[in-house]
Residue frames relative to the residue before (quaternion, step in Angstrom):
aa qw qx qy qz dx dy dz
M 1.0000 0.0000 0.0000 0.0000 0.00 0.00 0.00
P 0.4155 -0.7010 0.5184 0.2592 3.66 -0.75 1.02
A 0.6477 -0.5574 0.3673 0.3672 3.49 -1.17 0.72
N 0.6701 0.5161 -0.3138 0.4315 3.62 0.90 -0.82
D 0.5644 0.5814 -0.3897 0.4377 3.64 1.21 -0.30
A 0.5963 0.5828 -0.3608 0.4179 3.58 1.10 -0.70
I 0.6023 0.5648 -0.3565 0.4372 3.59 1.10 -0.68
Q 0.6710 0.4937 -0.2788 0.4779 3.62 1.05 -0.70
A 0.5776 0.6149 -0.3883 0.3708 3.65 1.10 -0.40
P 0.4005 -0.7595 0.4610 0.2242 3.60 -0.50 1.10
I 0.5911 0.5800 -0.3698 0.4213 3.55 1.16 -0.58
Y 0.5942 0.5718 -0.3644 0.4327 3.61 1.09 -0.67
H 0.6656 0.5061 -0.2910 0.4650 3.57 0.94 -0.92
T 0.6438 0.5159 -0.3112 0.4717 3.54 1.04 -0.85
L 0.6658 0.5030 -0.3057 0.4585 3.62 0.90 -0.79
I 0.6239 0.5071 -0.3331 0.4926 3.61 1.09 -0.72
Q 0.6599 0.4987 -0.3322 0.4532 3.62 0.93 -0.74
E 0.7012 0.4704 -0.2721 0.4615 3.57 1.03 -0.73
H 0.8368 0.2177 -0.0544 0.4995 3.57 0.90 -0.95
G 0.5237 -0.6101 0.4281 0.4126 3.56 1.22 -0.10
D 0.5547 -0.6024 0.4424 0.3658 3.59 -1.24 0.33
V 0.2316 -0.8142 0.5243 0.0920 3.59 0.12 1.38
V 0.6545 0.5216 -0.3325 0.4348 3.60 0.92 -0.83
A 0.6720 0.4857 -0.2997 0.4719 3.58 0.89 -0.88
T 0.6285 0.5322 -0.3236 0.4659 3.62 1.05 -0.76
A 0.6679 0.4947 -0.2938 0.4721 3.52 0.94 -0.92
R 0.6458 0.5165 -0.3273 0.4571 3.56 0.97 -0.82
K 0.6493 0.5072 -0.3152 0.4710 3.59 0.92 -0.84
A 0.6471 0.5125 -0.3206 0.4646 3.63 0.92 -0.81
A 0.6410 0.5227 -0.3053 0.4719 3.57 1.00 -0.89
E 0.6650 0.5105 -0.3025 0.4536 3.57 0.88 -0.91
E 0.6514 0.5111 -0.2906 0.4796 3.58 1.01 -0.92
T 0.6522 0.5204 -0.2976 0.4639 3.57 0.99 -0.84
Q 0.6454 0.5084 -0.2979 0.4860 3.55 1.04 -0.93
Q 0.6652 0.4986 -0.3124 0.4597 3.63 0.91 -0.79
T 0.6295 0.5210 -0.3220 0.4781 3.57 1.02 -0.82
A 0.6561 0.5026 -0.3125 0.4683 3.63 0.91 -0.87
E 0.6354 0.5137 -0.3309 0.4721 3.60 0.95 -0.85
D 0.6699 0.4925 -0.3226 0.4524 3.60 0.86 -0.86
L 0.6964 0.4762 -0.2912 0.4510 3.58 0.88 -0.90
L 0.7398 0.4095 -0.2284 0.4826 3.58 1.03 -0.64
D 0.5161 0.6416 -0.4242 0.3769 3.61 1.26 0.13
F 0.0744 -0.8324 0.5491 -0.0069 3.58 -0.23 1.28
S 0.5044 0.6888 -0.4054 0.3269 3.59 1.26 0.11
T 0.7380 0.3158 -0.2181 0.5550 3.60 1.26 -0.27
P 0.6192 -0.5426 0.3975 0.4053 3.59 -1.24 0.44
A 0.6979 -0.4623 0.3310 0.4355 3.57 -1.27 0.29
R 0.4475 -0.6788 0.5209 0.2601 3.55 -1.06 0.74
A 0.6485 -0.4857 0.3884 0.4389 3.60 -1.28 0.31
G 0.7545 0.3254 -0.2925 0.4892 3.51 -1.06 0.91
T 0.6805 0.3987 -0.2823 0.5462 3.59 1.20 -0.24
P 0.4360 -0.7048 0.4790 0.2893 3.65 -0.66 0.96
A 0.3327 -0.7250 0.5697 0.1979 3.51 -0.94 0.93
A 0.6014 -0.5379 0.4418 0.3923 3.58 -1.26 0.39
P 0.5078 -0.6436 0.4703 0.3267 3.60 -0.98 0.78
T 0.2456 -0.7422 0.6065 0.1450 3.55 -1.14 0.77
S 0.3755 -0.7386 0.5128 0.2249 3.56 -1.13 0.62
């Protein structure tokens, strides 16, 4: 079944009404987690505010 056929399925809309859009919620959480990981693992810039910087001599 093509992806656009799922949009036409009435059961999908019923499930969203009953349980919320779990797929969209999971997608948002994954994107936020990915962004957090990218920020934490970005060593190309100096430490951000609130993060202690390495001491300089």
